[in-house]
ChimeraX commands (.cxc) that place a marker at each C-alpha (Angstrom):
marker #1 position 25.95,2.50,-20.81 radius 0.5
marker #1 position 22.52,3.17,-21.38 radius 0.5
marker #1 position 19.90,1.08,-19.12 radius 0.5
marker #1 position 19.05,-1.71,-21.39 radius 0.5
marker #1 position 22.96,-2.20,-22.41 radius 0.5
marker #1 position 23.93,-2.18,-18.49 radius 0.5
marker #1 position 21.47,-4.84,-17.94 radius 0.5
marker #1 position 22.53,-6.75,-21.68 radius 0.5
marker #1 position 25.97,-6.46,-19.61 radius 0.5
marker #1 position 25.35,-7.88,-16.70 radius 0.5
marker #1 position 23.41,-10.59,-18.42 radius 0.5
marker #1 position 26.08,-11.35,-20.61 radius 0.5
marker #1 position 28.95,-11.08,-16.90 radius 0.5
marker #1 position 30.59,-8.95,-18.64 radius 0.5
marker #1 position 29.85,-5.93,-16.04 radius 0.5
marker #1 position 30.17,-6.23,-11.58 radius 0.5
marker #1 position 28.42,-3.78,-11.14 radius 0.5
marker #1 position 25.50,-1.41,-13.82 radius 0.5
marker #1 position 22.93,1.17,-13.14 radius 0.5
marker #1 position 19.43,0.77,-14.00 radius 0.5
marker #1 position 16.19,2.97,-14.55 radius 0.5
marker #1 position 13.12,1.64,-12.70 radius 0.5
marker #1 position 11.40,-0.24,-15.64 radius 0.5
marker #1 position 14.25,-2.36,-15.68 radius 0.5
marker #1 position 15.13,-2.80,-11.77 radius 0.5
marker #1 position 13.03,-6.05,-11.33 radius 0.5
marker #1 position 14.75,-7.92,-14.35 radius 0.5
marker #1 position 17.27,-8.97,-12.11 radius 0.5
marker #1 position 20.44,-11.10,-13.63 radius 0.5
marker #1 position 21.12,-14.15,-12.54 radius 0.5
marker #1 position 24.54,-14.12,-10.05 radius 0.5
marker #1 position 23.21,-10.14,-9.09 radius 0.5
marker #1 position 21.30,-8.38,-6.38 radius 0.5
marker #1 position 19.72,-5.14,-7.21 radius 0.5
marker #1 position 20.46,-2.47,-4.56 radius 0.5
marker #1 position 17.86,0.35,-4.24 radius 0.5
marker #1 position 20.30,4.01,-3.15 radius 0.5
marker #1 position 18.50,7.01,-1.79 radius 0.5
marker #1 position 19.36,10.20,-2.74 radius 0.5
marker #1 position 19.19,13.69,-2.91 radius 0.5
marker #1 position 18.94,13.77,-7.23 radius 0.5
marker #1 position 15.66,15.98,-7.76 radius 0.5
marker #1 position 12.93,15.84,-10.36 radius 0.5
marker #1 position 11.20,18.75,-11.19 radius 0.5
marker #1 position 8.90,20.73,-14.12 radius 0.5
marker #1 position 10.16,23.97,-14.24 radius 0.5
marker #1 position 7.31,26.70,-15.02 radius 0.5
marker #1 position 8.76,30.04,-17.40 radius 0.5
marker #1 position 7.27,32.74,-14.64 radius 0.5
marker #1 position 7.37,35.46,-17.41 radius 0.5
marker #1 position 5.41,36.52,-19.88 radius 0.5
marker #1 position 5.93,36.10,-23.74 radius 0.5
marker #1 position 8.39,38.26,-25.24 radius 0.5
marker #1 position 9.62,39.80,-21.61 radius 0.5
marker #1 position 12.80,39.61,-22.68 radius 0.5
marker #1 position 15.72,37.80,-25.43 radius 0.5
marker #1 position 18.20,35.19,-24.38 radius 0.5
marker #1 position 20.35,34.12,-27.09 radius 0.5
marker #1 position 17.97,36.32,-29.99 radius 0.5
marker #1 position 14.92,34.16,-28.50 radius 0.5
marker #1 position 12.20,35.65,-26.70 radius 0.5
marker #1 position 11.65,33.84,-23.26 radius 0.5
marker #1 position 8.35,33.32,-21.68 radius 0.5
marker #1 position 5.19,31.20,-21.75 radius 0.5
marker #1 position 1.28,33.11,-21.60 radius 0.5
marker #1 position -0.01,29.93,-19.69 radius 0.5
marker #1 position 2.67,29.40,-17.29 radius 0.5
marker #1 position 3.35,33.02,-16.34 radius 0.5
marker #1 position 0.07,32.86,-14.48 radius 0.5
marker #1 position 1.63,32.88,-10.36 radius 0.5
marker #1 position -1.98,31.01,-9.44 radius 0.5
marker #1 position -1.94,28.26,-12.29 radius 0.5
marker #1 position 1.60,27.62,-11.00 radius 0.5
marker #1 position 0.47,27.44,-7.70 radius 0.5
marker #1 position -2.66,25.21,-8.56 radius 0.5
marker #1 position -0.58,22.70,-10.49 radius 0.5
marker #1 position 2.17,22.52,-7.46 radius 0.5
marker #1 position -0.50,21.84,-4.84 radius 0.5
marker #1 position -1.99,19.53,-6.92 radius 0.5
marker #1 position 0.31,17.29,-8.25 radius 0.5
marker #1 position 0.35,13.73,-6.61 radius 0.5
marker #1 position 4.08,12.77,-5.76 radius 0.5
marker #1 position 3.15,9.39,-4.41 radius 0.5
marker #1 position 1.17,8.45,-6.92 radius 0.5
marker #1 position 3.71,9.44,-9.49 radius 0.5
marker #1 position 6.70,7.79,-7.38 radius 0.5
marker #1 position 5.01,4.26,-7.30 radius 0.5
marker #1 position 3.26,4.38,-10.50 radius 0.5
marker #1 position 6.49,6.12,-12.62 radius 0.5
marker #1 position 9.14,4.95,-10.68 radius 0.5
marker #1 position 7.76,1.59,-9.15 radius 0.5
marker #1 position 8.39,2.85,-5.56 radius 0.5
marker #1 position 11.99,4.11,-6.35 radius 0.5
marker #1 position 12.13,7.41,-5.05 radius 0.5
marker #1 position 10.70,9.45,-2.06 radius 0.5
marker #1 position 8.09,12.32,-2.27 radius 0.5
marker #1 position 9.10,15.99,-1.32 radius 0.5
marker #1 position 7.45,18.86,-1.64 radius 0.5
marker #1 position 10.41,21.12,-2.79 radius 0.5
marker #1 position 14.05,20.16,-3.77 radius 0.5
marker #1 position 16.04,21.59,-0.73 radius 0.5
marker #1 position 13.40,19.62,1.96 radius 0.5
marker #1 position 16.03,16.98,3.18 radius 0.5
marker #1 position 18.84,20.22,4.10 radius 0.5
marker #1 position 18.80,22.26,7.25 radius 0.5
marker #1 position 18.17,25.45,4.95 radius 0.5
marker #1 position 14.93,23.62,3.20 radius 0.5
marker #1 position 11.35,24.18,3.32 radius 0.5
marker #1 position 9.08,21.39,5.19 radius 0.5
marker #1 position 5.94,20.26,4.58 radius 0.5
marker #1 position 5.30,19.69,7.67 radius 0.5
marker #1 position 5.59,22.99,9.08 radius 0.5
marker #1 position 3.25,24.84,6.34 radius 0.5
marker #1 position 1.00,22.45,6.41 radius 0.5
marker #1 position 1.54,21.03,2.69 radius 0.5
marker #1 position -0.79,17.69,1.52 radius 0.5
marker #1 position 0.13,16.20,-1.26 radius 0.5
marker #1 position -2.58,15.61,-4.58 radius 0.5
marker #1 position -4.32,18.40,-3.15 radius 0.5
marker #1 position -6.80,18.68,-6.04 radius 0.5
marker #1 position -10.06,20.41,-4.73 radius 0.5
marker #1 position -7.70,23.46,-3.32 radius 0.5
marker #1 position -6.28,23.14,-6.45 radius 0.5
marker #1 position -9.11,23.48,-8.18 radius 0.5
marker #1 position -10.41,26.23,-6.22 radius 0.5
marker #1 position -7.67,28.44,-6.90 radius 0.5
marker #1 position -8.07,27.82,-10.70 radius 0.5
marker #1 position -11.40,28.78,-10.37 radius 0.5
marker #1 position -10.76,32.26,-8.81 radius 0.5
marker #1 position -7.95,32.86,-11.21 radius 0.5
marker #1 position -10.75,33.11,-13.77 radius 0.5
marker #1 position -9.72,29.18,-15.40 radius 0.5
marker #1 position -12.55,28.03,-16.32 radius 0.5
marker #1 position -13.96,24.83,-17.26 radius 0.5
marker #1 position -15.33,24.40,-21.19 radius 0.5
marker #1 position -17.21,21.77,-22.04 radius 0.5
marker #1 position -14.35,19.89,-23.17 radius 0.5
marker #1 position -13.49,19.45,-19.71 radius 0.5
marker #1 position -10.09,21.61,-20.02 radius 0.5
marker #1 position -9.88,25.14,-18.59 radius 0.5
marker #1 position -9.13,28.58,-20.21 radius 0.5
marker #1 position -9.23,32.36,-18.94 radius 0.5
marker #1 position -10.44,34.15,-21.96 radius 0.5
marker #1 position -8.80,33.15,-25.69 radius 0.5
marker #1 position -6.37,31.59,-23.58 radius 0.5
marker #1 position -6.36,27.68,-23.29 radius 0.5
marker #1 position -4.79,26.19,-20.18 radius 0.5
marker #1 position -2.48,24.42,-22.92 radius 0.5
marker #1 position 1.52,24.16,-22.10 radius 0.5
marker #1 position 4.64,22.21,-23.69 radius 0.5
marker #1 position 6.58,19.72,-21.07 radius 0.5
marker #1 position 10.06,18.43,-22.71 radius 0.5
marker #1 position 11.44,15.58,-21.42 radius 0.5
marker #1 position 14.76,13.69,-22.87 radius 0.5
marker #1 position 14.01,10.69,-24.63 radius 0.5
marker #1 position 17.18,8.59,-23.37 radius 0.5
marker #1 position 16.00,8.59,-19.60 radius 0.5
marker #1 position 12.65,6.50,-19.38 radius 0.5
marker #1 position 12.48,7.50,-15.82 radius 0.5
marker #1 position 11.89,11.43,-16.90 radius 0.5
marker #1 position 9.36,10.49,-19.73 radius 0.5
marker #1 position 7.52,8.83,-17.26 radius 0.5
marker #1 position 7.25,11.38,-14.84 radius 0.5
marker #1 position 6.52,12.95,-17.76 radius 0.5
marker #1 position 3.28,10.89,-18.28 radius 0.5
marker #1 position 2.01,10.86,-15.21 radius 0.5
marker #1 position 1.91,14.79,-14.98 radius 0.5
marker #1 position 0.15,14.81,-18.00 radius 0.5
marker #1 position -2.01,12.30,-17.04 radius 0.5
marker #1 position -2.69,14.32,-12.93 radius 0.5
marker #1 position -3.39,17.52,-14.79 radius 0.5
marker #1 position -6.29,16.98,-17.16 radius 0.5
marker #1 position -7.79,15.80,-14.17 radius 0.5
marker #1 position -7.27,20.12,-12.97 radius 0.5
marker #1 position -8.10,20.63,-16.78 radius 0.5
marker #1 position -5.28,21.64,-18.22 radius 0.5
marker #1 position -3.34,19.75,-21.26 radius 0.5
marker #1 position 0.48,19.42,-21.34 radius 0.5
marker #1 position 1.77,18.65,-24.52 radius 0.5
marker #1 position 4.54,16.30,-24.27 radius 0.5
marker #1 position 7.82,16.95,-26.52 radius 0.5
marker #1 position 11.01,14.91,-26.39 radius 0.5
marker #1 position 14.37,16.32,-27.56 radius 0.5
marker #1 position 17.66,15.90,-26.75 radius 0.5
marker #1 position 19.70,18.10,-24.34 radius 0.5
marker #1 position 20.85,20.27,-26.60 radius 0.5
marker #1 position 17.22,21.15,-27.88 radius 0.5
marker #1 position 15.93,21.29,-23.97 radius 0.5
marker #1 position 18.63,24.13,-23.85 radius 0.5
marker #1 position 17.08,26.05,-26.58 radius 0.5
marker #1 position 13.29,25.97,-25.40 radius 0.5
marker #1 position 13.97,25.90,-21.34 radius 0.5
marker #1 position 13.17,29.65,-20.97 radius 0.5
marker #1 position 10.10,29.16,-23.12 radius 0.5
marker #1 position 8.64,25.50,-22.46 radius 0.5
marker #1 position 8.49,23.54,-19.64 radius 0.5
marker #1 position 11.60,20.97,-18.53 radius 0.5
marker #1 position 11.63,18.06,-16.48 radius 0.5
marker #1 position 14.75,18.83,-15.06 radius 0.5
marker #1 position 16.98,16.72,-12.71 radius 0.5
marker #1 position 19.52,18.73,-10.23 radius 0.5
marker #1 position 20.87,18.15,-6.68 radius 0.5
marker #1 position 24.10,19.26,-4.56 radius 0.5
marker #1 position 24.79,19.47,-1.21 radius 0.5
marker #1 position 25.61,23.25,-1.27 radius 0.5
marker #1 position 22.68,25.88,-0.82 radius 0.5
marker #1 position 24.56,27.37,-3.48 radius 0.5
marker #1 position 22.28,25.60,-5.71 radius 0.5
marker #1 position 19.28,27.76,-4.71 radius 0.5
marker #1 position 21.11,30.57,-5.96 radius 0.5
marker #1 position 20.85,28.74,-9.17 radius 0.5
marker #1 position 17.82,27.85,-8.92 radius 0.5
marker #1 position 15.69,31.47,-8.49 radius 0.5
marker #1 position 18.88,34.61,-9.22 radius 0.5
marker #1 position 18.20,37.20,-11.86 radius 0.5
marker #1 position 21.80,36.25,-12.40 radius 0.5
marker #1 position 20.68,33.57,-14.45 radius 0.5
marker #1 position 17.96,34.81,-16.50 radius 0.5
marker #1 position 19.66,37.09,-18.87 radius 0.5
marker #1 position 21.89,34.15,-20.07 radius 0.5
marker #1 position 21.44,30.25,-21.86 radius 0.5
marker #1 position 22.12,27.48,-20.10 radius 0.5
marker #1 position 20.34,25.51,-16.93 radius 0.5
marker #1 position 20.11,28.46,-14.40 radius 0.5
marker #1 position 16.74,29.92,-13.35 radius 0.5
marker #1 position 15.69,28.76,-16.56 radius 0.5
marker #1 position 11.56,29.32,-15.02 radius 0.5
marker #1 position 13.42,32.78,-14.93 radius 0.5
marker #1 position 11.96,34.03,-11.68 radius 0.5
marker #1 position 12.19,37.13,-10.65 radius 0.5
marker #1 position 11.61,38.62,-7.31 radius 0.5
marker #1 position 13.23,41.12,-5.65 radius 0.5
marker #1 position 12.56,39.79,-1.77 radius 0.5
marker #1 position 14.23,36.77,-2.68 radius 0.5
marker #1 position 17.10,38.35,-4.67 radius 0.5
marker #1 position 17.63,39.85,-1.28 radius 0.5
marker #1 position 17.70,37.76,0.85 radius 0.5
marker #1 position 19.66,35.59,-1.51 radius 0.5
marker #1 position 22.21,38.36,-1.37 radius 0.5
marker #1 position 21.83,38.36,2.46 radius 0.5
marker #1 position 22.71,34.30,2.42 radius 0.5
marker #1 position 26.12,35.12,0.52 radius 0.5
marker #1 position 26.94,37.82,3.03 radius 0.5
marker #1 position 26.65,35.87,5.96 radius 0.5
marker #1 position 29.69,34.98,8.01 radius 0.5
marker #1 position 28.11,32.20,9.95 radius 0.5
marker #1 position 26.31,29.32,8.64 radius 0.5
marker #1 position 23.48,29.45,11.05 radius 0.5
marker #1 position 22.40,32.71,9.33 radius 0.5
marker #1 position 23.30,32.17,5.84 radius 0.5
marker #1 position 20.47,28.96,6.54 radius 0.5
marker #1 position 18.03,31.48,7.58 radius 0.5
marker #1 position 18.36,33.34,4.33 radius 0.5
marker #1 position 18.40,30.82,2.47 radius 0.5
marker #1 position 14.88,29.54,3.71 radius 0.5
marker #1 position 14.08,33.29,3.57 radius 0.5
marker #1 position 14.79,32.70,-0.26 radius 0.5
marker #1 position 12.38,30.15,-1.05 radius 0.5
marker #1 position 9.98,31.09,1.98 radius 0.5
marker #1 position 9.83,34.06,4.52 radius 0.5
marker #1 position 6.07,33.44,5.36 radius 0.5
marker #1 position 4.71,36.24,2.82 radius 0.5
marker #1 position 7.13,35.17,0.00 radius 0.5
marker #1 position 9.65,32.77,-1.61 radius 0.5
marker #1 position 10.98,30.63,-4.64 radius 0.5
marker #1 position 9.11,27.47,-3.50 radius 0.5
marker #1 position 5.60,25.84,-3.92 radius 0.5
marker #1 position 4.84,28.36,-0.66 radius 0.5
marker #1 position 5.44,31.42,-3.38 radius 0.5
marker #1 position 5.71,31.89,-6.61 radius 0.5
marker #1 position 5.85,28.20,-7.22 radius 0.5
marker #1 position 8.05,28.45,-10.39 radius 0.5
marker #1 position 9.36,24.53,-9.86 radius 0.5
marker #1 position 6.91,22.08,-9.56 radius 0.5
marker #1 position 9.16,19.56,-7.35 radius 0.5
marker #1 position 8.16,15.75,-8.07 radius 0.5
marker #1 position 10.22,13.41,-6.27 radius 0.5
marker #1 position 13.81,12.67,-4.89 radius 0.5
marker #1 position 14.71,9.44,-7.23 radius 0.5
marker #1 position 16.77,6.50,-6.35 radius 0.5
marker #1 position 19.58,5.41,-7.79 radius 0.5
marker #1 position 19.19,1.48,-8.66 radius 0.5
marker #1 position 22.24,-0.63,-9.49 radius 0.5
marker #1 position 22.93,-4.34,-10.43 radius 0.5
marker #1 position 25.27,-5.61,-8.37 radius 0.5
marker #1 position 27.79,-8.66,-8.86 radius 0.5
marker #1 position 26.48,-11.45,-5.85 radius 0.5
marker #1 position 30.05,-11.05,-3.75 radius 0.5
marker #1 position 30.90,-7.62,-4.65 radius 0.5
marker #1 position 30.56,-5.62,-1.84 radius 0.5
marker #1 position 30.35,-1.75,-2.79 radius 0.5
marker #1 position 30.71,-0.76,1.29 radius 0.5
marker #1 position 28.61,2.04,2.97 radius 0.5
marker #1 position 27.09,4.69,0.52 radius 0.5
marker #1 position 26.21,7.99,1.40 radius 0.5
marker #1 position 23.34,10.01,0.45 radius 0.5
marker #1 position 23.95,10.23,-3.63 radius 0.5
marker #1 position 23.95,13.65,-5.12 radius 0.5
marker #1 position 22.70,14.35,-8.69 radius 0.5
marker #1 position 25.99,13.21,-10.69 radius 0.5
marker #1 position 24.82,10.82,-13.33 radius 0.5
marker #1 position 24.72,7.49,-11.61 radius 0.5
marker #1 position 28.85,8.35,-11.28 radius 0.5
marker #1 position 28.70,8.35,-7.59 radius 0.5
marker #1 position 28.50,5.10,-6.64 radius 0.5
marker #1 position 32.37,4.86,-6.76 radius 0.5
marker #1 position 33.18,7.69,-4.64 radius 0.5
marker #1 position 34.38,4.61,-1.83 radius 0.5
marker #1 position 35.69,2.16,-4.64 radius 0.5
marker #1 position 38.88,1.61,-2.09 radius 0.5
marker #1 position 36.48,0.01,0.18 radius 0.5
marker #1 position 35.13,-2.33,-2.30 radius 0.5
marker #1 position 35.42,-5.74,-0.93 radius 0.5
marker #1 position 35.09,-9.53,-3.08 radius 0.5
marker #1 position 34.31,-12.32,-1.68 radius 0.5
marker #1 position 34.16,-16.13,-3.41 radius 0.5
marker link #1:1,2 radius 0.2
marker link #1:2,3 radius 0.2
marker link #1:3,4 radius 0.2
marker link #1:4,5 radius 0.2
marker link #1:5,6 radius 0.2
marker link #1:6,7 radius 0.2
marker link #1:7,8 radius 0.2
marker link #1:8,9 radius 0.2
marker link #1:9,10 radius 0.2
marker link #1:10,11 radius 0.2
marker link #1:11,12 radius 0.2
marker link #1:12,13 radius 0.2
marker link #1:13,14 radius 0.2
marker link #1:14,15 radius 0.2
marker link #1:15,16 radius 0.2
marker link #1:16,17 radius 0.2
marker link #1:17,18 radius 0.2
marker link #1:18,19 radius 0.2
marker link #1:19,20 radius 0.2
marker link #1:20,21 radius 0.2
marker link #1:21,22 radius 0.2
marker link #1:22,23 radius 0.2
marker link #1:23,24 radius 0.2
marker link #1:24,25 radius 0.2
marker link #1:25,26 radius 0.2
marker link #1:26,27 radius 0.2
marker link #1:27,28 radius 0.2
marker link #1:28,29 radius 0.2
marker link #1:29,30 radius 0.2
marker link #1:30,31 radius 0.2
marker link #1:31,32 radius 0.2
marker link #1:32,33 radius 0.2
marker link #1:33,34 radius 0.2
marker link #1:34,35 radius 0.2
marker link #1:35,36 radius 0.2
marker link #1:36,37 radius 0.2
marker link #1:37,38 radius 0.2
marker link #1:38,39 radius 0.2
marker link #1:39,40 radius 0.2
marker link #1:40,41 radius 0.2
marker link #1:41,42 radius 0.2
marker link #1:42,43 radius 0.2
marker link #1:43,44 radius 0.2
marker link #1:44,45 radius 0.2
marker link #1:45,46 radius 0.2
marker link #1:46,47 radius 0.2
marker link #1:47,48 radius 0.2
marker link #1:48,49 radius 0.2
marker link #1:49,50 radius 0.2
marker link #1:50,51 radius 0.2
marker link #1:51,52 radius 0.2
marker link #1:52,53 radius 0.2
marker link #1:53,54 radius 0.2
marker link #1:54,55 radius 0.2
marker link #1:55,56 radius 0.2
marker link #1:56,57 radius 0.2
marker link #1:57,58 radius 0.2
marker link #1:58,59 radius 0.2
marker link #1:59,60 radius 0.2
marker link #1:60,61 radius 0.2
marker link #1:61,62 radius 0.2
marker link #1:62,63 radius 0.2
marker link #1:63,64 radius 0.2
marker link #1:64,65 radius 0.2
marker link #1:65,66 radius 0.2
marker link #1:66,67 radius 0.2
marker link #1:67,68 radius 0.2
marker link #1:68,69 radius 0.2
marker link #1:69,70 radius 0.2
marker link #1:70,71 radius 0.2
marker link #1:71,72 radius 0.2
marker link #1:72,73 radius 0.2
marker link #1:73,74 radius 0.2
marker link #1:74,75 radius 0.2
marker link #1:75,76 radius 0.2
marker link #1:76,77 radius 0.2
marker link #1:77,78 radius 0.2
marker link #1:78,79 radius 0.2
marker link #1:79,80 radius 0.2
marker link #1:80,81 radius 0.2
marker link #1:81,82 radius 0.2
marker link #1:82,83 radius 0.2
marker link #1:83,84 radius 0.2
marker link #1:84,85 radius 0.2
marker link #1:85,86 radius 0.2
marker link #1:86,87 radius 0.2
marker link #1:87,88 radius 0.2
marker link #1:88,89 radius 0.2
marker link #1:89,90 radius 0.2
marker link #1:90,91 radius 0.2
marker link #1:91,92 radius 0.2
marker link #1:92,93 radius 0.2
marker link #1:93,94 radius 0.2
marker link #1:94,95 radius 0.2
marker link #1:95,96 radius 0.2
marker link #1:96,97 radius 0.2
marker link #1:97,98 radius 0.2
marker link #1:98,99 radius 0.2
marker link #1:99,100 radius 0.2
marker link #1:100,101 radius 0.2
marker link #1:101,102 radius 0.2
marker link #1:102,103 radius 0.2
marker link #1:103,104 radius 0.2
marker link #1:104,105 radius 0.2
marker link #1:105,106 radius 0.2
marker link #1:106,107 radius 0.2
marker link #1:107,108 radius 0.2
marker link #1:108,109 radius 0.2
marker link #1:109,110 radius 0.2
marker link #1:110,111 radius 0.2
marker link #1:111,112 radius 0.2
marker link #1:112,113 radius 0.2
marker link #1:113,114 radius 0.2
marker link #1:114,115 radius 0.2
marker link #1:115,116 radius 0.2
marker link #1:116,117 radius 0.2
marker link #1:117,118 radius 0.2
marker link #1:118,119 radius 0.2
marker link #1:119,120 radius 0.2
marker link #1:120,121 radius 0.2
marker link #1:121,122 radius 0.2
marker link #1:122,123 radius 0.2
marker link #1:123,124 radius 0.2
marker link #1:124,125 radius 0.2
marker link #1:125,126 radius 0.2
marker link #1:126,127 radius 0.2
marker link #1:127,128 radius 0.2
marker link #1:128,129 radius 0.2
marker link #1:129,130 radius 0.2
marker link #1:130,131 radius 0.2
marker link #1:131,132 radius 0.2
marker link #1:132,133 radius 0.2
marker link #1:133,134 radius 0.2
marker link #1:134,135 radius 0.2
marker link #1:135,136 radius 0.2
marker link #1:136,137 radius 0.2
marker link #1:137,138 radius 0.2
marker link #1:138,139 radius 0.2
marker link #1:139,140 radius 0.2
marker link #1:140,141 radius 0.2
marker link #1:141,142 radius 0.2
marker link #1:142,143 radius 0.2
marker link #1:143,144 radius 0.2
marker link #1:144,145 radius 0.2
marker link #1:145,146 radius 0.2
marker link #1:146,147 radius 0.2
marker link #1:147,148 radius 0.2
marker link #1:148,149 radius 0.2
marker link #1:149,150 radius 0.2
marker link #1:150,151 radius 0.2
marker link #1:151,152 radius 0.2
marker link #1:152,153 radius 0.2
marker link #1:153,154 radius 0.2
marker link #1:154,155 radius 0.2
marker link #1:155,156 radius 0.2
marker link #1:156,157 radius 0.2
marker link #1:157,158 radius 0.2
marker link #1:158,159 radius 0.2
marker link #1:159,160 radius 0.2
marker link #1:160,161 radius 0.2
marker link #1:161,162 radius 0.2
marker link #1:162,163 radius 0.2
marker link #1:163,164 radius 0.2
marker link #1:164,165 radius 0.2
marker link #1:165,166 radius 0.2
marker link #1:166,167 radius 0.2
marker link #1:167,168 radius 0.2
marker link #1:168,169 radius 0.2
marker link #1:169,170 radius 0.2
marker link #1:170,171 radius 0.2
marker link #1:171,172 radius 0.2
marker link #1:172,173 radius 0.2
marker link #1:173,174 radius 0.2
marker link #1:174,175 radius 0.2
marker link #1:175,176 radius 0.2
marker link #1:176,177 radius 0.2
marker link #1:177,178 radius 0.2
marker link #1:178,179 radius 0.2
marker link #1:179,180 radius 0.2
marker link #1:180,181 radius 0.2
marker link #1:181,182 radius 0.2
marker link #1:182,183 radius 0.2
marker link #1:183,184 radius 0.2
marker link #1:184,185 radius 0.2
marker link #1:185,186 radius 0.2
marker link #1:186,187 radius 0.2
marker link #1:187,188 radius 0.2
marker link #1:188,189 radius 0.2
marker link #1:189,190 radius 0.2
marker link #1:190,191 radius 0.2
marker link #1:191,192 radius 0.2
marker link #1:192,193 radius 0.2
marker link #1:193,194 radius 0.2
marker link #1:194,195 radius 0.2
marker link #1:195,196 radius 0.2
marker link #1:196,197 radius 0.2
marker link #1:197,198 radius 0.2
marker link #1:198,199 radius 0.2
marker link #1:199,200 radius 0.2
marker link #1:200,201 radius 0.2
marker link #1:201,202 radius 0.2
marker link #1:202,203 radius 0.2
marker link #1:203,204 radius 0.2
marker link #1:204,205 radius 0.2
marker link #1:205,206 radius 0.2
marker link #1:206,207 radius 0.2
marker link #1:207,208 radius 0.2
marker link #1:208,209 radius 0.2
marker link #1:209,210 radius 0.2
marker link #1:210,211 radius 0.2
marker link #1:211,212 radius 0.2
marker link #1:212,213 radius 0.2
marker link #1:213,214 radius 0.2
marker link #1:214,215 radius 0.2
marker link #1:215,216 radius 0.2
marker link #1:216,217 radius 0.2
marker link #1:217,218 radius 0.2
marker link #1:218,219 radius 0.2
marker link #1:219,220 radius 0.2
marker link #1:220,221 radius 0.2
marker link #1:221,222 radius 0.2
marker link #1:222,223 radius 0.2
marker link #1:223,224 radius 0.2
marker link #1:224,225 radius 0.2
marker link #1:225,226 radius 0.2
marker link #1:226,227 radius 0.2
marker link #1:227,228 radius 0.2
marker link #1:228,229 radius 0.2
marker link #1:229,230 radius 0.2
marker link #1:230,231 radius 0.2
marker link #1:231,232 radius 0.2
marker link #1:232,233 radius 0.2
marker link #1:233,234 radius 0.2
marker link #1:234,235 radius 0.2
marker link #1:235,236 radius 0.2
marker link #1:236,237 radius 0.2
marker link #1:237,238 radius 0.2
marker link #1:238,239 radius 0.2
marker link #1:239,240 radius 0.2
marker link #1:240,241 radius 0.2
marker link #1:241,242 radius 0.2
marker link #1:242,243 radius 0.2
marker link #1:243,244 radius 0.2
marker link #1:244,245 radius 0.2
marker link #1:245,246 radius 0.2
marker link #1:246,247 radius 0.2
marker link #1:247,248 radius 0.2
marker link #1:248,249 radius 0.2
marker link #1:249,250 radius 0.2
marker link #1:250,251 radius 0.2
marker link #1:251,252 radius 0.2
marker link #1:252,253 radius 0.2
marker link #1:253,254 radius 0.2
marker link #1:254,255 radius 0.2
marker link #1:255,256 radius 0.2
marker link #1:256,257 radius 0.2
marker link #1:257,258 radius 0.2
marker link #1:258,259 radius 0.2
marker link #1:259,260 radius 0.2
marker link #1:260,261 radius 0.2
marker link #1:261,262 radius 0.2
marker link #1:262,263 radius 0.2
marker link #1:263,264 radius 0.2
marker link #1:264,265 radius 0.2
marker link #1:265,266 radius 0.2
marker link #1:266,267 radius 0.2
marker link #1:267,268 radius 0.2
marker link #1:268,269 radius 0.2
marker link #1:269,270 radius 0.2
marker link #1:270,271 radius 0.2
marker link #1:271,272 radius 0.2
marker link #1:272,273 radius 0.2
marker link #1:273,274 radius 0.2
marker link #1:274,275 radius 0.2
marker link #1:275,276 radius 0.2
marker link #1:276,277 radius 0.2
marker link #1:277,278 radius 0.2
marker link #1:278,279 radius 0.2
marker link #1:279,280 radius 0.2
marker link #1:280,281 radius 0.2
marker link #1:281,282 radius 0.2
marker link #1:282,283 radius 0.2
marker link #1:283,284 radius 0.2
marker link #1:284,285 radius 0.2
marker link #1:285,286 radius 0.2
marker link #1:286,287 radius 0.2
marker link #1:287,288 radius 0.2
marker link #1:288,289 radius 0.2
marker link #1:289,290 radius 0.2
marker link #1:290,291 radius 0.2
marker link #1:291,292 radius 0.2
marker link #1:292,293 radius 0.2
marker link #1:293,294 radius 0.2
marker link #1:294,295 radius 0.2
marker link #1:295,296 radius 0.2
marker link #1:296,297 radius 0.2
marker link #1:297,298 radius 0.2
marker link #1:298,299 radius 0.2
marker link #1:299,300 radius 0.2
marker link #1:300,301 radius 0.2
marker link #1:301,302 radius 0.2
marker link #1:302,303 radius 0.2
marker link #1:303,304 radius 0.2
marker link #1:304,305 radius 0.2
marker link #1:305,306 radius 0.2
marker link #1:306,307 radius 0.2
marker link #1:307,308 radius 0.2
marker link #1:308,309 radius 0.2
marker link #1:309,310 radius 0.2
marker link #1:310,311 radius 0.2
marker link #1:311,312 radius 0.2
marker link #1:312,313 radius 0.2
marker link #1:313,314 radius 0.2
marker link #1:314,315 radius 0.2
marker link #1:315,316 radius 0.2
view
């Protein structure tokens, strides 16, 4: 159900459990409790890395004149205040992360790389050095090119909409104009290699790194590497990871694909995706219903809560 419909169904006593977005999470129906479960379900802002017309996918040219600037992407990735997005846009129901794979053995660790959340000063320095000058209106441009691009989000997901609005406001402070455009997933799929997207994902497999960064996905319509990031060194590390015969070696190559000390597909390198946070899955649960011990949820459209259904218990 949509979140508002789930709330109405819980209030009417028609369901025993209902998923809810943060904007409804404090409206706990009588006879229910609200349970907030951690996930590795990430939300990122994708940033097309190619110049306009670099190639075509299904007859449509890929690329974006603004987000193809690596230094602008890097500045945004450093300048975004993830904690503020979690606190204000998700009402605290999320966990700050700098990379979509932070929680995994193959991920990049912020504390190991001296990353600071919301580093606006460094972001401004990068933009200045890259030639993105601030005009009289406070917005940046490089010559005749204005620092402005479109960000899509699905209107049926209030959490993604809130993150898009919060991101837009934060980027204004950097002099970057983010134009928001709500589209259904069919419309987003048509434009996801030209414009930015509030993208969700998260599976317990390092192959997700391949899905995000491999050039194999850039020439086909869909959701693989929608940023169209192409980096030969990253590609080599992805191949080495797939060819590895033990987990430890494979994980090292997956990490190297994200950042090998010089380049990579994470915030430390090409910054094709700006990680915002891991969202939390919130549910209204009827009092007396025990949904058992839940493990860390993946990106599954809120269905994974029933993975242990055989252990659920009801008390009077």
